[in-house]
N, C-alpha and C positions, 0 to 999 in steps of 0.2 A: 982312267977311272970312268965307270959307267954311272950315269945319273938318269933318273926319271924326273922330268920337269912337267908340272901340271898348271895350266892356266884355266882358272875357274871363272867363266864369263857369264853374263846374264842369259845368253841363249845356248851356248855350248861349253863343254869342258874339253879342252884339247890336251892330249898327252904327247910327250916327246921322249924318245930314248936317245940320250946323248952319250957318245963315245968320245971322251975328251970334249973338244969344242964343237964337234960335228953331230948334228941330229940325224940319226940313221933311220929311225922309224917314227911315224906320227899317226895318231888316230883320234877320233872325235866322238863324243857321246853328247846327247841332249842334256842340258841343265835341268829342264823341267820334264816330268814332275820331279820334285825334290825326293831324294832317296834316303833311306836310313843307312847307317854305317854298314850294317849287314848286307844290304842290297848292293851297295857300292863294292864291298869286299868280294861278293860273288861275281859281279860284272867285271871287275878289274882282273880277277883270276882267270876268267874265261878269255878276256882279251890278251892277257899274258900268254896263255896257251896258244891262242891264234897266231901271235907273232913270235912264238918260241922264245919268250923272255923268262929267264930263271930269276925269281926274286932274290935268291941268295947271292946272285952276281951283281946286284945293284948296290953301289956304295953310298949313294945319297939320293934323297928325294927332295925336290924343291917345289913349293907351292906358292903361287901368286893368285889372289882371289879378289873379285869385286862383289862377291855374294857372301857376306859374313856368316849367314846361317849354314852355308855349306862348308865353310872352312874347317870347323870342328869335326863335322861328319867325315870329310875327306881325310883329315889327319888321323881319325880313329881307324878308318879303313886301311890306311897306309901302315899304321902300327901293327895291325893284325897280320898283314901280308909280309912286311919286311922286318918287323921287330925293332924298328928304329923310329925316332921322332923326326918328322919331316922339318925341313928348314922353311919357315914362313917368311916371305919377302914382301915388302910393301914400300910406300913412298918414303918411309923413314929409314930404309936400308941404305947405308952409305954407298956412294959411287962417285964417279967423276962428274956426274950430272947433278946440278943443283935444282931440286924440285921446286923450291921457292914457296909453294903453297901447300898447306896442310890438307887442302881439299882435293889435291890431285889424285886421280884414280891410279891404282897399281898398274893397270894395263897401259895407261898413257905414259907413266913413268918408265915402265919396262920398254915401251917403244922408243923413247928418247935414249935410254941406256944402250939399246941394241944399235941404234943409228950412230951414236957417238963412238961406239967400239968398232963397228963394221965399216963406217965411211968417215974416217977422220979428216981433219984439216979443211973442212968446209961447213957451211950452214946446211942443215937438213930439215926437211918437212916430212913428217910421217902421216899419211892418210890411212886411217883405220876404218874399213867398211864393216863395222860390227853392228851390234844392237843400236848403238849410237854411231853417227858418222863424225869422226873427230879428225882434226888437223892440228898437229903439234909441231913446234919448231924449236930447234936447239942450235946454239952457236958452236963455233969451232972449239971454244974454251970449255964447253959443257954447260954454259948458262942456258937455262930455259927461257926462251924469248916469248912464249905464250901458246895458248891452246884455243881452238874453236870447237864447240860441241853443237851438233845439229841432229835432228831426228835421223835415225838409221834408215837405210833403203828398204830392207825387208820389213822393218817395223812400220814404216809409212805405207808400204804396199798392203800389209795385213790390215792396217787401219782402214785403208780405202775400200778393201773388199768387204770387211766386216760391217762398215758403216753405210754401205749402199745395197739396195735391193737387187740390182740387175747387173752389177759388175762381177765377172767371174774370177776365179783363181787363175793365175797365169804363170808361165815360166818366165823368169827374168832373163831375157836375152836380147841382143840387138835385133830390132826389126829390119825388114828389107828396105823400108823407106821411112823417112822422118814423119811424113804425113800419112797416117793410117786410114784405111777405108773399112776396117771392121774393129769391133770393140777390143779384141785381144791386142792387135798391133798398135791401136791408139794408146792403150795402157802401157804397152812395152816401150813405145816411143817416149811417153811422159816420164816413166820411171828411169829409163836408160839415159836419154838425152837431157832430161830435166836435171837429174843429179850430176851428170857429167858436166853440165854448165856450172853447177854449184861448185864442184871440185876444182874445175879450171879457174873459176872466180876466186876461190880461196887461195890457190897457188899464186895467181897474179897479184892479189892484194897483199899477201904476206911478203912476196918478193919486193913490192913497192915499199912496204913499211920497214923492212930490214935492209933495204937498199942493196940487194944481192940477188943472184940467180941461184936459188937453193936447189940442192939435190933432193929429189922427191922419191920416197919409198911408199908403196901401197901394200897394205896387208888387210886381213879380215876375210870373211866368208865369201863375199861377192866381188872381191878386187879383180878377179880374173875376167869379169865381164867388162870392166872399165879400162883396164890397162891397154888393150889393143886399140882403143878408140881415141887416144890422146898422146901427144908427145910431151905433155906436162909431167907424166909419171915416168921416171927413169928405170925403176926396178919394182917388180912385184914379188913379194916373199910372204907366203901364208904363215911361215914359221917365225916371222920377225918378232912377235911378242914373246913367244917361247924363248927365243935366243936372248932377249933382254932379261927375262926371269933367270935364265941360266947364268948370265954374267953377274947378276945381282947376288946369286946364292952360291956360286961355285967355290968361293974362298971362305964361306962361313962355316 
């Protein structure tokens, strides 16, 4: 069965084409500026043509969203293209993971569901390097052990640049040295090693609190910058949240 899975985030909308349980193709568009249903319809058709996707060959469309005002717009665009009503999943969608809180975001819930399905029989931590930096932990049984939410890395970098008169826009990458001798490398060191220390601190403190050595998955837009710099992260998977949404919606 072919499915399109859509993760509507605060910064990006990620699409994935699933053939069974495997995601064959993925692409991303910016969330902002918000689009009308007609604009999304046209943009999605163009992307389908680019990736040679035939709408009539798609059996199901699954949407998970943390942007309520875009959920209806996306659903309307999907109905126009596919002639079907998409499956909307959120924290209230049943799964083997117990969300525990009605405040839990769909993306965090999906991350825990994916981790529980993909890496069974151990405690897991999912670090999501998104608009917010989150660390969520799930037990072997599917019990949610808790979540940490901190300012996102790109969000923090943009705030730093926008709120200062002389700091430039920079590429987020590992600098050659920790101690910089020019503005760009000084900022890169702060953003990379500062947040790396935060992430490693999260993992250490969660492991201490749950009295275990958790398996750590990294996902989100800039996870590839941090994975090579630490042995605290075991797996990096940019499609991790999409996979969680797929597991939530595939039997609905």
